[in-house]
C-alpha positions in Angstrom: -33.6 8.8 -37.9 -33.7 6.1 -35.0 -33.5 7.7 -32.0 -34.6 7.4 -28.3 -34.1 10.7 -27.2 -34.4 14.3 -29.3 -34.1 16.6 -26.3 -30.9 17.7 -24.5 -30.4 15.5 -22.2 -30.7 16.3 -18.4 -29.6 12.8 -17.5 -27.2 9.7 -18.5 -30.4 7.8 -19.2 -31.9 10.5 -21.7 -29.0 10.7 -24.0 -29.4 10.2 -27.6 -29.5 6.9 -29.0 -29.2 5.5 -32.3 -28.4 3.2 -34.7 -27.3 5.4 -37.4 -24.5 6.9 -37.5 -25.6 9.9 -39.1 -27.7 10.9 -36.1 -24.4 11.7 -34.3 -22.4 15.2 -34.6 -18.9 14.5 -35.7 -16.4 14.8 -33.0 -14.6 17.6 -32.1 -12.7 16.3 -28.7 -14.8 19.0 -26.9 -17.4 17.0 -25.8 -17.5 16.0 -22.1 -17.4 12.2 -23.0 -14.5 12.4 -25.7 -12.5 15.3 -24.0 -10.0 12.8 -22.8 -9.6 10.6 -25.7 -6.8 11.2 -28.4 -9.2 11.6 -31.4 -6.6 11.5 -34.1 -5.0 8.2 -32.7 -8.5 6.3 -33.7 -7.5 6.3 -37.5 -10.6 7.9 -38.8 -13.2 5.6 -36.7 -14.3 9.1 -35.4 -14.1 11.4 -37.9 -15.0 9.4 -41.0 -17.4 6.3 -41.9 -14.6 4.2 -43.1 -15.4 0.8 -44.5 -14.0 -2.5 -42.9 -11.0 -3.9 -44.7 -10.0 -6.2 -42.5 -11.5 -9.0 -40.4 -11.3 -10.2 -36.9 -11.1 -13.9 -36.7 -12.5 -16.0 -33.9 -10.9 -19.1 -32.0 -12.5 -21.6 -29.6 -11.7 -24.9 -29.0 -13.7 -28.0 -27.2 -16.8 -26.5 -25.5 -18.1 -27.3 -22.7 -21.8 -28.9 -22.4 -24.5 -26.4 -22.7 -22.6 -23.7 -24.3 -22.8 -23.1 -28.2 -21.0 -20.8 -30.5 -22.4 -19.7 -34.4 -22.1 -16.8 -36.9 -25.5 -15.2 -37.1 -26.3 -12.6 -39.8 -27.0 -8.9 -38.7 -30.3 -9.6 -39.5 -31.0 -11.9 -36.3 -33.7 -10.2 -34.1 -31.4 -10.6 -31.1 -28.8 -8.2 -32.7 -29.7 -4.5 -31.1 -32.1 -5.8 -28.8 -30.0 -5.0 -25.9 -27.7 -2.1 -26.9 -28.6 0.6 -29.0 -25.5 2.7 -29.7 -25.3 6.1 -27.8 -22.0 7.3 -29.2 -20.8 7.5 -32.9 -18.0 4.8 -32.9 -20.5 2.1 -31.2 -23.2 3.2 -34.2 -20.7 2.8 -36.9 -19.8 -0.7 -35.6 -23.0 -1.8 -35.4 -23.9 -0.6 -39.4 -20.4 -2.5 -40.4 -20.6 -5.5 -38.7 -22.3 -7.9 -41.6 -22.2 -10.7 -38.9 -22.3 -11.6 -35.3 -20.6 -14.0 -33.3 -23.6 -15.9 -31.2 -22.5 -17.6 -27.8 -25.5 -19.2 -26.1 -25.7 -21.1 -22.9 -28.8 -23.3 -22.5 -31.7 -22.7 -19.6 -31.0 -24.4 -16.5 -27.2 -25.3 -17.5 -24.6 -25.4 -14.8 -21.2 -25.1 -16.6 -18.4 -26.0 -14.3 -15.7 -25.4 -16.9 -15.0 -22.1 -18.3 -16.1 -21.6 -22.0 -12.7 -19.9 -23.9 -13.4 -17.6 -27.0 -10.3 -15.8 -28.6 -10.8 -12.8 -31.1 -7.9 -12.7 -33.1 -7.3 -9.7 -35.0 -6.4 -9.5 -38.9 -3.9 -6.2 -38.7 -4.1 -2.9 -37.7 -3.4 -1.5 -41.0 -7.3 -1.7 -41.9 -10.2 -1.1 -39.8 -12.5 -3.9 -38.7 -15.9 -4.1 -37.2 -17.0 -6.6 -34.7 -20.7 -7.9 -33.0 -20.6 -10.4 -30.3 -24.2 -11.6 -28.9 -24.3 -13.5 -25.7 -27.3 -15.5 -24.6 -27.8 -16.8 -20.9 -30.9 -18.8 -20.4 -32.7 -18.7 -17.3 -31.1 -20.3 -14.4 -28.0 -21.2 -15.9 -24.3 -20.5 -14.2 -21.4 -20.2 -16.7 -17.9 -18.3 -17.0 -17.0 -16.8 -20.5 -13.5 -15.8 -21.2 -13.6 -13.4 -24.5 -9.6 -12.4 -25.0 -8.8 -10.2 -28.1 -5.0 -11.0 -29.3 -3.2 -10.0 -32.6 -3.1 -6.7 -34.3 -6.1 -4.7 -35.1 -8.1 -1.3 -35.9 -11.6 -2.3 -34.3 -14.8 -1.0 -33.4 -17.1 -3.7 -31.7 -20.1 -3.9 -30.0 -21.0 -6.8 -27.5 -24.5 -7.4 -26.2 -25.1 -9.6 -22.8 -28.4 -11.0 -22.1 -28.4 -12.4 -18.9 -32.0 -13.9 -18.1 -33.8 -14.4 -14.9 -32.1 -16.2 -12.3 -29.1 -16.8 -14.3 -25.2 -16.2 -13.5 -23.0 -15.2 -15.6 -18.9 -14.6 -15.0 -17.5 -12.4 -17.9 -13.9 -12.0 -18.1 -12.8 -9.8 -21.5 -9.0 -9.8 -21.6 -7.3 -7.1 -24.0 -3.9 -8.3 -24.9 -3.7 -6.4 -28.2 -0.1 -6.0 -29.9 1.0 -2.7 -29.6 0.0 -1.0 -32.7 -3.6 -1.9 -31.9 -6.9 0.2 -31.5 -9.9 -0.6 -30.4 -13.3 0.8 -29.3 -15.7 -0.7 -27.5 -19.1 -0.9 -26.2 -20.2 -3.8 -23.8 -24.0 -3.6 -22.7 -25.4 -6.1 -20.3 -28.9 -6.4 -19.5 -30.0 -8.4 -16.3 -33.3 -10.4 -15.7 -35.0 -10.7 -12.4 -32.5 -12.1 -9.8 -29.9 -12.2 -12.3 -26.0 -11.9 -11.6 -23.5 -11.1 -13.7 -19.5 -10.7 -12.4 -17.8 -8.7 -15.2 -13.6 -8.9 -15.0 -11.9 -6.4 -17.4 -8.3 -7.1 -18.1 -6.7 -4.4 -20.3 -2.8 -4.6 -21.0 -2.2 -4.6 -24.8 -2.9 -1.9 -27.7 -1.8 1.6 -28.3 -5.1 3.2 -27.6 -8.0 1.2 -26.2 -11.4 2.6 -25.4 -13.9 0.6 -23.4 -17.6 1.6 -22.2 -19.4 -0.8 -20.6 -23.0 -0.2 -19.7 -25.6 -2.0 -17.3 -29.5 -2.2 -17.1 -31.9 -3.9 -14.7 -35.3 -5.3 -16.2 -36.0 -6.8 -12.6 -35.7 -7.0 -8.9 -32.8 -8.2 -7.2 -30.2 -7.7 -10.2 -27.0 -7.8 -9.0 -24.0 -6.3 -11.2 -20.4 -6.3 -10.3 -18.1 -5.1 -12.4 -14.1 -5.3 -11.7 -11.3 -3.8 -14.2 -7.5 -4.2 -14.1 -5.2 -2.5 -16.2 -1.7 -1.6 -16.7 -0.4 1.1 -19.0 3.4 1.5 -20.4 4.7 4.3 -21.9 2.6 5.7 -24.9 -0.2 3.7 -24.0 -4.1 5.3 -23.6 -6.0 2.9 -21.7 -9.7 4.2 -20.9 -12.5 3.1 -19.0 -16.0 4.1 -18.9 -19.1 2.6 -16.9 -22.8 3.6 -17.0 -24.4 1.3 -14.2 -28.3 2.6 -14.6 -30.4 1.6 -11.6 -33.8 1.4 -13.4 -35.6 -1.7 -10.8 -36.1 -1.7 -7.3 -33.7 -3.8 -4.8 -31.1 -4.2 -7.0 -27.4 -4.3 -6.2 -23.9 -3.1 -8.4 -20.4 -2.9 -6.8 -17.7 -1.4 -9.1 -13.9 -1.4 -8.4 -11.5 -0.9 -10.9 -7.7 -0.8 -10.3 -4.9 0.4 -12.7 -0.6 0.8 -12.9 1.1 3.2 -15.1 4.7 3.6 -16.0 6.9 5.1 -18.3 6.5 8.5 -20.1 3.1 9.7 -21.8 1.3 6.5 -20.2 -2.2 7.4 -20.0 -5.1 6.1 -18.3 -9.0 7.3 -18.0 -11.7 5.8 -16.0 -15.2 7.6 -15.5 -17.5 5.6 -13.6 -21.5 7.0 -13.7 -24.1 5.2 -11.4 -27.6 6.6 -12.2 -30.2 5.6 -9.4 -33.7 6.6 -11.2 -36.6 7.4 -9.0 -38.3 4.0 -9.6 -35.2 2.1 -8.0 -36.0 2.4 -4.8 -33.7 -0.4 -2.3 -30.7 0.2 -4.5 -27.1 -0.6 -3.3 -24.3 0.5 -4.7 -20.4 1.3 -4.5 -17.8 2.4 -7.3 -14.3 2.7 -6.3 -11.2 3.5 -8.6 -7.6 3.4 -7.6 -4.3 4.1 -9.5 -0.8 3.5 -8.7 1.9 5.8 -10.6 4.9 3.7 -10.8 7.2 6.2 -13.0 7.0 10.4 -13.6 5.4 11.0 -16.9 2.4 9.0 -16.3 -1.2 10.5 -16.0 -4.3 9.1 -14.6 -7.4 10.7 -15.1 -10.4 9.5 -12.7 -14.1 10.7 -12.8 -16.8 9.1 -10.3 -20.0 10.4 -10.7 -23.2 9.3 -8.6 -26.8 10.4 -9.8 -29.7 9.6 -7.4 -33.1 10.4 -8.1 -34.8 8.7 -5.2 -34.0 9.2 -1.3 -35.2 5.3 -0.4 -31.8 3.8 -1.1 -30.1 1.1 1.1 -26.7 2.6 0.1 -24.7 4.5 -1.9 -21.0 5.9 -2.3 -17.7 6.1 -4.7 -14.3 7.2 -4.1 -11.2 7.7 -6.0 -7.7 7.7 -5.1 -4.5 8.1 -7.5 -1.1 8.0 -5.8 2.8 7.4 -6.3 4.7 4.2 -5.3 4.6 3.9 -1.3 8.0 4.3 -0.3 6.9 2.9 3.5 5.7 -0.4 2.2 8.6 -0.6 -0.2 10.9 0.5 2.8 9.1 -2.4 5.1 10.1 -5.0 2.5 13.6 -4.1 2.4 14.2 -4.0 5.9 13.6 -7.5 6.2 16.2 -8.6 3.6 13.9 -8.7 0.1 15.8 -6.9 -2.5 14.5 -3.6 -4.2 13.5 -5.0 -7.3 11.6 -7.9 -6.2 10.0 -5.7 -3.0 8.6 -3.5 -6.0 7.0 -6.6 -7.6 5.5 -7.7 -4.1 3.8 -4.4 -4.0 2.1 -4.1 -7.2 1.4 -7.9 -7.0 -0.6 -7.2 -4.0 -2.2 -4.0 -5.6 -3.9 -6.3 -8.1 -3.9 -9.6 -5.9 -8.1 -8.9 -4.8 -9.0 -8.6 -8.4 -7.2 -10.7 -10.1 -8.4 -13.7 -7.6 -11.7 -12.9 -8.6 -11.3 -14.5 -12.2 -12.0 -18.1 -11.7 -9.7 -19.4 -13.8 -6.2 -20.5 -12.3 -4.2 -20.8 -15.9 -5.5 -17.2 -16.8 -4.8 -16.0 -13.3 -1.2 -17.0 -13.4 -0.6 -15.8 -16.8 -1.6 -12.3 -15.9 0.1 -12.3 -12.8 3.3 -13.2 -14.7 2.5 -10.5 -17.7 2.1 -7.8 -15.2 5.8 -9.0 -13.5 7.2 -8.8 -16.8 6.4 -5.3 -17.5 8.1 -4.3 -14.4 11.0 -6.3 -15.3 11.0 -4.4 -18.6 11.1 -1.0 -16.8 14.0 -2.0 -14.8 11.7 -2.2 -11.5 
């Protein structure tokens, strides 16, 4: 048994962590961490210990200077150095992935072009496990795009190590085929004065559950976590964050926005920010906004803020879920804009702030078009 805590957890930081699936009890759906997730739709990832029968492939073209991509065995000492699983599926993925995709950025490299890596599913009829390790050297600056396409039933972990003074913009795009299931854990470890901007885009898949956690190892670390998601009829899209402030004078900003349309469309956002006693001078804020475009859609939004010190620079959270604003629609239509186009403009404006945080023009345009296509399919 390899665990970091055995007493019942009082805070998120004390939750059970282990590389061994057997250390985690079988899931029932009654657990607080899993009560929103339809376990039956996870195709055995949560209830059994299935063997991998399908592989995911990785595609990447010409990489910019200073960026390297390779495959390493799971015995590489970097694997597991950032992320210790703290749920059953993450542990299953850790043990099931025989190899890992390694993305490295040289120290002091200032990479002006984005590095693009595509994860391609090999089919949803079998289970696949994946592991990615991103290593950004000291004082490096880079934009990395990880895009997920094809069909898959995938459990995977992504470890991100950002060294002192480095700056990483990480864009993850989940655009799976409609039959796909994914349960993913992304863990970011920040060095002193390091900065990460993570933009998480989720559009495709039948069920997608993504957990992002951040750890600070020195003063001055900054984490900006942004996300946008659009759920169609029957889709379940779930996003969870844990920002664990353990070092003084660090900052975090979390902002997620989602739109839902169609019967059975369901989104879940749970944001946890923990400011531990030693994390004096912390500045943090988190907000989630959801736009319900039709009847039959449901958005669950749960912001949590846990503070163990009175010496913080600022801390707050907010959440809002509402229907389409008829006043905005009326305003535009009164100026001669047809209703269908007016609805597109309102939704486009709702997402614009987050889309503009993606520093890749082609990707911004493609995501904007994908959102408009969804509205058009629904007769908006």
